[in-house]
C-alpha positions as CSV (number, residue, x, y, z in Angstrom):
1,M,135.9,79.3,94.4
2,N,135.0,76.2,92.5
3,P,133.2,77.0,89.2
4,L,131.5,73.7,89.3
5,T,129.8,74.4,92.6
6,H,129.3,78.2,92.0
7,P,127.7,78.9,88.6
8,S,128.5,82.2,87.0
9,L,126.0,85.1,87.4
10,L,125.2,84.8,83.7
11,T,124.5,81.1,84.1
12,S,122.2,81.8,87.0
13,F,120.3,84.3,84.9
14,R,120.0,81.8,82.0
15,C,118.6,79.2,84.3
16,A,116.1,81.6,85.8
17,G,115.1,82.7,82.3
18,R,114.6,79.0,81.3
19,G,112.4,78.6,84.3
20,L,110.2,81.5,83.4
21,L,110.0,80.4,79.8
22,D,109.0,76.9,81.0
23,V,106.2,78.4,83.1
24,F,105.1,80.5,80.2
25,R,105.0,77.5,77.8
26,T,103.4,75.0,80.2
27,Q,101.1,77.0,82.5
28,R,97.8,78.2,80.9
29,N,97.0,80.2,84.1
30,F,100.3,82.1,83.9
31,R,99.5,83.1,80.4
32,I,96.0,84.2,81.5
33,H,97.5,86.3,84.3
34,L,99.8,87.9,81.8
35,V,97.0,88.9,79.5
36,I,95.0,90.3,82.4
37,A,98.1,92.2,83.6
38,A,98.7,93.6,80.2
39,L,95.1,94.8,80.0
40,A,95.3,96.4,83.4
41,L,98.5,98.2,82.4
42,L,97.0,99.5,79.2
43,L,94.0,100.7,81.2
44,A,96.3,102.4,83.7
45,A,98.2,104.1,80.9
46,W,94.9,105.3,79.4
47,L,93.7,106.6,82.8
48,R,97.1,108.2,83.4
49,L,97.6,106.8,86.9
50,Q,100.0,108.6,89.3
51,R,103.5,107.1,90.1
52,Q,102.4,105.6,93.4
53,E,99.4,104.0,91.8
54,W,101.6,102.5,89.1
55,A,103.9,101.1,91.8
56,S,101.0,99.5,93.6
57,L,99.6,98.0,90.4
58,I,103.0,96.6,89.3
59,L,103.6,95.2,92.8
60,V,100.3,93.2,92.8
61,I,100.8,92.0,89.3
62,G,104.3,90.8,90.2
63,T,102.9,89.1,93.3
64,V,100.4,87.2,91.3
65,L,102.9,86.1,88.6
66,S,105.4,85.1,91.3
67,A,102.8,83.1,93.1
68,E,102.0,81.3,89.9
69,V,105.7,80.5,89.4
70,F,106.0,79.2,93.0
71,N,102.8,77.2,92.5
72,T,104.3,75.6,89.4
73,S,107.5,74.8,91.3
74,A,105.5,73.2,94.1
75,E,103.5,71.1,91.7
76,V,106.6,69.8,89.9
77,L,108.3,69.0,93.3
78,V,105.2,67.2,94.5
79,D,104.9,65.2,91.3
80,L,108.6,64.2,91.7
81,A,108.3,63.2,95.3
82,S,104.9,61.5,94.9
83,P,104.3,60.3,91.4
84,E,101.2,58.3,92.6
85,Y,98.2,59.9,94.2
86,H,98.6,60.7,97.8
87,P,96.2,62.9,99.9
88,L,99.1,64.9,101.3
89,A,100.4,65.5,97.7
90,K,97.0,66.8,96.7
91,R,96.8,68.9,99.8
92,A,100.2,70.5,99.0
93,K,99.1,71.3,95.5
94,D,95.7,72.7,96.6
95,V,97.4,74.9,99.2
96,A,99.9,76.3,96.6
97,A,97.0,76.9,94.2
98,G,95.1,78.6,97.0
99,A,98.1,81.0,97.5
100,V,97.7,82.0,93.8
101,L,94.0,82.5,94.2
102,L,94.5,84.7,97.3
103,A,97.1,86.8,95.5
104,A,94.8,87.2,92.5
105,I,91.8,88.2,94.6
106,I,93.9,90.8,96.4
107,A,95.2,92.1,93.0
108,V,91.6,92.4,91.7
109,I,90.7,94.4,94.8
110,V,93.7,96.7,94.4
111,G,93.0,97.0,90.7
112,L,89.4,98.1,91.4
113,L,90.5,100.6,94.0
114,L,93.1,102.1,91.6
115,L,91.4,101.8,88.3
116,G,87.7,102.0,89.3
117,P,87.3,105.7,90.3
118,P,89.2,107.2,87.3
119,L,87.5,104.8,84.9
120,W,84.1,105.6,86.3
121,A,84.9,109.3,85.9
122,R,85.9,108.9,82.3
123,L,82.9,106.8,81.5
124,A,80.6,109.3,83.2
125,L,81.9,112.0,80.8
126,L,81.1,109.8,77.8
127,F,77.5,109.3,78.9
C-alpha cells in the first residue's frame, strides 16, 4: 500500500476535524444550529427524557448538522466549478439549502413531539 495514495487513519481524522472546524468558523447557520441543539439537549436533560427519546433527539440533531456540512460542501464545490453566476449553480445551492431546511423542519417536529408533552406537564405544575 502506497502511503502517498492511502493516508493514515489519523490523517483522515485530522482532515475531517479540519473540515468541521472550517464549517464551524465560516458558517453562521451551523453555529445557530449548534446553539439550538444545545438548548434542546439541556431541556431534554431537565425533562429527563427516556433513552429512546434521547436517541431520536440526537439522531435529528445529527441529521441537521450533517445536512449543514453537506450544504457547505456543495456551496464550495459550486463556487469552484462556477465562479461566475450561473442559473444552474444557483439552483444547486438552493436545493442543498432546501435539504437543510427540510431536515430542520423535521427536527423541530420531532423536538416538539418529544419535548412538548413533558414540558407542558412541568409548566402545568408551576401554574
